[in-house]
N, C-alpha and C positions, 0 to 999 in steps of 0.2 A: 504494500500500500504506500501511497505517497501523499504528501500534504503540500498545498500551494504556498509559494513564497509571496512576498508583497508585490512582486512583479507579475504574478500569475503563473510562473513556470513551475512545473512539478519538481519536487525533490526526490532523488533516488531513495529507496528504502534503506534505513540505517540497520546494519547487520551487527548482531551481538552474539557472543558465545558465553554462556553461563559458566560457573565454576566447574560443574561436573563435566561439561563438554571439553573444556580446556584440559582438565586432568586426564580424561579418557583419550583424547587425541595425542597428548604428550606421551602417555604410557604406551599407546599403540605404536608410536614411532620408535620407541625404545625396544620394541619386540622384534629384534633383528636376528640375523644369523648367529650372532654371538651367543645367544641363549642356549643354542644346541651344543655348544662346546664347553659349557660350564662344569658338568661333572668331571671331565678330563682336566680342566683348569684347576678345579679344587684338589685333585690328586697331586698335581705338580706344585701347588702352593702350600698344601697342608691346610687342615680345616680352620685352625685359629687365624692364620695369616689370610686365608681366603675371606673370612668374615670381616677381618680388619680392612682389607682392601676394598671390599664392597661398601663398608660404612664410609671410608674415606672418599670413594668415588661419588657416593650420594651427596656428601657435604660439598664436594668440589663442583658437581653439576648444579646443585641448588644455588650455590653462591654465584656461579657464572650466569645462571638464569636471572637471579635477582639483579645483578648489575646490568644485564641487557634490558630488563623491564624498566629499570630506572633511566637508562640512556634513552629509551624510546619515549617514555612518558614525560621526562624532564624537558623534551623539546617543546611541549605545550607551554611551559612556564617561560620559555625564551621567546617563542614566536606567537604566543597566545595573546600578547598585548598589541599595542599600536605598532605597526611596522615602522612608521615614521620616527617614533620615540626610540625604537631599538637602533635604527641607523644613526640617529643623533647621539645616543649614548656611546655607540661604537666610535664615532668620530671624536667625541670628547676623550675617550680612553686612549685612542691613538695619539691625540695631541698631548695628553698628560705623559704618556710613555716616552715620547721623543723630546719633550721639553724638560723632563725631570731626570734625564740621564739614562733612559732605558734603551741604550744602543743595542743591547743584546736581544731585544724583543722584536721579532719580525712577524708581521701578520700579513696574510694575503686575503683578498676578497674571496678567492675560490675556497680557501680553507674555512671561511665563515659562511659560505653558501649565500653570498650577496650577489644577485644577478641584475639588480636594477641598473639600467644604463645611465652612466654619468651621475648617479646618485641625485637625480633631479627630484624636485619637490612633487611634481605631478606623478612620478612613478611611485614614490612612497605613499602618497595619498591614495593611489589606486590600490596598492597592496593593503592599506588599512581598510579601505572599503570592501575589498574581497574578504578579509577576515571577518568584518562586521556581518556580511551576508552569510558567511558560513556559520557564525555564531547564532544568527537569527534563525537559520535553517534548523539548527539543533534545538533551539528553544521552541520551535513549532512542534517539536515532539514532546511536549510537556505531558506529565501524567494525566492532566485534565483533558488532554486530547486523545482520542482513540488511536491516533496514528503514531504514537511514540515507538512502539514495536509491534510486531505481528501478534505476539502473545499477550501483551498487556501484563507482563509479570511484575510482581512487587519489587523486583530488583531494579526496575526502571528508575525508582527514586534515587538510586545511587548515582545517577548521571547528573543530578542537580546539586548545586551548592549555593551558598549565599555569598555574594560579592560585597565585601565591606566597603569598597570604594564607591560603588554605584548604588548600594543598598537595594540590589535587585537579586532575584533568583535566576541564575544562569546555568547553562549546561556544561558538563565536562566534555569537551571534544575528544574524540578518539585520536590517537596518533595516526598520521597518514603513512600507510605502509611504504609507499614509494619514496617517502622522504626519510623514514626512520628505520628501514631495514638495514641489514649490515652493509649493503651497497650504498644506501642513502647516507648512513653514518660515515662511511669512508669518504664520500663526496664532501660532506660537511666538515670533516676533520682534516682531510689531507688534499682535497681537490679532485679534479676530473681524472687525472691519470691513475690515482690510487683507486678510484671507484671502478675503473675498467678492470684492474687486476682483481678487485674484490668480486666483481660480477663473474669473472672467469672462475674464480675459486668457488663461488656458490654453485655454479652450474656443475663443476667437476665434483663437488661434494654430493650434490643431489644425485648425480649419475652413479657415483660409487655406492651410495646407500641403496639406490633403486635397483641397480644391477644385482647386487648381492642378495637383496631381498627377493627379487623376482626369481632368481635361480633357486633359492631355498623353497619358495612356494611351489614351483614346478616339480622339484625333486620330492617334496613331501607328498604331493598329490599322486605322483607316479608310484612312489613307494607304497602308498595306501592301496592303490589299484592292484599292485602285485600281491599284497597281503590278502585282499578280499576276493579277487577274481583269478589269481594265479599268474597273471602276466599284465604287462602294460606295453603298448605299442606306440611307435612314432614313425613319422614320415621323414625319409632321408634319401640321400643320393645312393643309388645301388652300389653294392660292393661285389667282389668275386663270389662271395658265399651267400648273398642276400639280395632281395629285390628292393623295391621302393619302401616296403613296409619292414620295419625292424622291431622285433619284440624281445622282451626280457622277462625273466622270472626271478631275477635277483632282488630280494627285498632289502633295500638299504637306501641311504640318502645319495648314493651314486648308482642308480639302477642300471645304467647302460655301460658302466665301466667294465672293460674286459669282455664285452659281448660281441665285439667286432663291428659295432655300429660306427658310422662316420662321425666326424666332429659336429657337423650341423644336423640338428634334429628338431622336428616340430612334434613334440610328444603330446599325448592326451592331457597330461597335467599342465603343460605349458599353455595349451589352448584354453583350458578351464580357468586358470589363474589370470591369463591375459584378458579374457572377456570380462571377468569379474572386476578387475582393477581398472580397465579402461572405462567401463561403465560408471564406476564410482568417480573417475576423473572428469566426467562431463558435468558434474554438479559442484556447487560450492560447499565449503566445509560445513556451514550451518544447515545445509539441506541433506547431509548424509549422516547426521548424528544418530539416527535410529540404528543404522547399520553399524556404526562405530561402537555404540554401546553394546550391541549384541556380540560383536567380535571381541571386545574386551572381556565380556563375560565368558566367551569361549576360551580365551587365554587363561583366565583364572581357574576355570573348571578343569581344563586340561592339565595345568601345572599341578593342581592338587591331586588329580588322579595319577599323574606320573610319579609324584612323591610316594603315594600309597603303593604303587606297583614296585618301585625301587625298594621300598621297605620290605615288601613280601619276598622280592627276589633275594635280598640279603639274608632273610631268615631261611629261605629255601636252600641257600648254599651253606648254611651252618649245620653244625652237628647237634642233635638232640634238641632242635628248636631254639637254640640260643643264637644270639647275634654272632655272625661269623667273625673269627679273630683275624681282622684285617687292619687293625690299628696298632701302632707301636708308640708308646709314650716315651720310653727311655732311649731306645735305639732305633734309628731309621734303617729300613731294610732288614729287619730282624724276622722276616717271615719264615715259614717252614718250607724246607725243600727248595731254597733259592728264590722263593717268592718275595717280591718287594712289598713291604707293608705300607699301609696308608698312615701317614703321620697326622697326629692331632695338632701339631704346632706348625713346623716349617717343613715343607715338602722338598723333593729332590731338585726341582727347578723353579724356585720362587721368583726370580727376577724375570723369567720369561712369561709370567702370568700378569704382570702389571699392565701391559698393553691391552691384551684381550679383555680384561675387566674394565679398564678405563673406557675403552671404545664401545662397550655395551651402553654407555650413557652419552654417546655422541649423537645427540638429537638436537643440540642447541641451535644449529643452523636452520632447523625447521620451525623454531618457536616464534619468529616475528609475526607471521600471519595470525597466530593464536593470540599473541600479546596485543596486536592492534585491534582485535575484535572483542577484547575484554571490556566489561562495563565500567571497570575501575582498576586502578593500578594494583591495589592490594589483592584483588581477585586473580589477576594474572600471575603474580609471583607466588602467591600461596598455592594456587592450583599446580603450577609447574613444580614447586618444591615437593608437594604431596605426591605428584606423579613419580618423582625420583625415589621417594621413600617407598611407595607401593611396589615399584619394580625392583628396588633393592631387596625387599622382603621376598619377592618371588625368586630372584636370582640366588639369594642365600638358601632358600628351601630346596630349589632344584639342584644346586651345586653340592650342598652338604649331604643330602639324602642320596643323590646319584653317584657320589664319589666312590663308595664301596663297590658298587656294581661296575663302574668304569675300571677300577683297580683290578677287579676279578677278571675282566676281559683282558686287561694287559697281562695278567699272570696265566692266561689260558685256562681259567677255571670254568668257563661257560662254553659249551659246545657250539660251534658255528659263529662264535664271536670274533669278529675281525675289525670292528669299528666302534669307537667310544663316543660317537655322536649320540646326543640325547635320544633322538627318535629311534636310532638303531638299537640302543639299549632296551627301549620299550618293546621293540619287535622281537627281542630275544627272550621276553618274559615267558613265552610258551615253552622254550627249551628248559627253563628253570622250574616252572610251576606245573609242567606236565600237560600243557595245552594240547588240543587235538592236532596231531600231525606236527607238533612243535610250533604251532601258530599262536599268537596272542589272542586273548578273548575279544569278542565283538565290542565290548565296552572300550577296551584299549584301542582297538582300531577306530572306533568312533571318535575317541578323544584325539587320536593322531590326526584324523580328518578335521576336527574342529580347530586343533592347533594350527594346521596348515591354512585353514581359512582365516584364522586370526592374524597370521603373518601378512595377509594381503592388505590389512587395514592401513599399514603404514605406507604402502606404495603410492596411493593417490596424494598423500601429503608430500612425499619426496618429489613427485612429479609436479605438484603445485608450486613448490619452491623453484624448480627449474623453469616452469612456464612463466611465473611472475617475473623472474629475473630476465628472461628473454623478452617479454613484452615491455616491462617498465624501463629496463636499462639498456637493452640491445635494440629496441625499436622494432622487434619482429611482430608481425600481425598475429592476432589471437589464434587463428586456425593453424598456420604453420607452426606456431609455438606449441600448440596442443599436440600436433603430430610428432614434433621433435622430442617433446618431454614425455608423452604417454605411449606412443606407438613405436618410435625408433628403438628405445631400450629393449622392448620385447623382441624386436627383430635381431638385435645383438645377442640376446639370450639364446634365441633359436640357432643362430650361426655358431655359437660357442658352447652349446649345451653339454656336449660330451668331450669338451677339450680339457686336456690335463692341465694346461697353463692358466685356465680361467680363474681357478681358486687362488692361485698365486698372484695373479694380476689384481684381483679384488683385495686380497690381504695387503699387498704392498701399496696399492693406491690409497687404500683406507689409512694405512699406517702413516704415509707421507702427507696426506691431505687432511683427513678428518680430524686428527689431533689438534693441529694448529688452527684450523678454521672453526672448530667447535669451542675450544677452550682458550686459546691465546688471543685470537683476533677480537672477540667481543670485549675482553678485558682491556686490550690495548686501545680500542676505540673509546671505551668508557673513560679511561684516564685522559685521553686527548680531548674528548668532548667536554669534560669538566672544565678544562682550561679555556677552550674556545668559547663556551657558553658563558663562563664567568666573565670573560672579557666583553662579550656582547651585552651582558646585563649590568656591567659597571663594577664587577667584583674584582678589582685588581689585587686586593689583598689575598683573595683565594688562590691566586696563581703562585704565591710564594709560601703558602701555609702548608699544613700537614694533611689537608684533605686529599684523599686518593693514595696515601702512602700504603695503606693496607692492600688496596687493589693492585698497586704496583708490585708489592711483594708477592702477592698470590700469582700475578702474571709471570713474574720471574721464575717462581718455583714450578709452575705448571709447564711453562715453555722449556725449562731445563729438564724436567721429568720426561716430557715427550721426546726431546732430543736424545736423552739417555736410553729410552726404550728403543728408539730407532737404531742407536749405536749397538745395543746388545743384540738386536735382531740381525744386524749386518756382520758384526765382528765376533759375536759370542764372547766378548771380553768385558768383564766387570770393571777392570782398570780403565779401559778406554771410555766406557760409559761414565765412570766417575769423573774423569778429567773433563769430558765434554760437559757434564752437568755443571761443574764449577765455572767453566769458561762461559757458558750460556747465562748463568746467574749473574756473573759480573758484567757481561755485555748488555744484558737486558735491563739491569738496574742503573747503568751509567747514564742513559738519556734522562731518566727521571731525576737523578741527583744533579745533573748539569742544569736542568730547567728549574 
């Protein structure tokens, strides 16, 4: 619904996401391929260290989200007033800076996002009028009017506040996504060139997330088809031993590996997942919430069922009904017959687990659309923080309960076990619990299917990030942007579905791109924007104060940690990683100390 302006032109409907919707969408975007590796990761980390790393990652992701919410909503306090007064204040600050010995302070109009030609009075007046019209448009959606929102929720009153200056009730405007996204913040903080690099980074991040998730969705559905019908088939280029149709009866998360099928395959699971996700990508976030709520419920139910199955499998492998002796408190590797025991504290490869756990929370780049549609700043950061906590609980449950079973597969205690992937472990439950023909129960197969569907929920959000970046920052038309962001990735998945290198490509691209773009870049922009906006509002004192020191320290620590994780993955040397950690800390803290 729309409401008329004073000029008679209709206003577009104002879209909002409530607390529950933001929490659900954020949690669904964290439901990525990493969750299927957590039982194995818990074995490498040790149970105590695993829980500690999960808790630390929850705090880290929540803090980064809080700073991003602040950076987006604080733009309203800077640009929410008169545009003319903002430009006048900026000019006064520049004059003070250069007349009072501030030679070291250099400001550029591009860094402050000032685009008014020649700073003419008529341009600033036009900007002020434009803001006034925007504010009036929001006020037209007053709770007394039926057009405030589509639902007329009681939360609508959160959009209103009392302006002490004008003694009137006015509306909280929402952050403009095009101006306050990571790309928009880069433009405001560092200028046009930086925003181009940021746009490329956002598209690359979205593609890394989407491709990995799409491959997981297709593999899960194909594995479920093998378990229920006995086989799954795919369309591919003929080989010397097969026609256009390639079938497999291997029930795992790599169903066509070793089957002689070609690299490029269009499997039944790929078609089902593609149709479902592309269909969801045709609607806006607020229009798909019913499906998102359902898929989040599927995720919770599936994880609880998996935890129950793993517990039964552990008991099934024990003697006399007691929990199998696969933990060692005093000595690591003290299992019987050369078996490697599961450690309660620190596992055999603790440093290799930091990256996989950290990147399970690499959803921050997808948060700006959710933040911009919140009804209030507090709703945004509380919902995002609670999503991190909720997924942290699921990660802890799945990893800790599944670790004994994953360790049993490593030690060859489960017949037919050759893969420690979460869903592969569930498929082995029939071998341990005596299922018919060694197959898991129908309930377990149903939960694997619902888990597979739940993983589709995040794909439209990743594609939306890529689409918005292409439309708003690259100037691509909506339809080509939709095809590039929603359809092209599925074609890439089909071309590389059975490729041995695809998993390595996704892992390394995620390692090199997602860490910095999700955790380092938002904090860097937050620190820079505090200085830029402080100058714009006349807060010269804030530039030399202690504000932002905590954020700067967290930025340095996270950037150094990500760099150290990459160094360990490449060199497998703890010494090299430690040296790089120290160098990055010093290098990242030097600019803030200098300024």
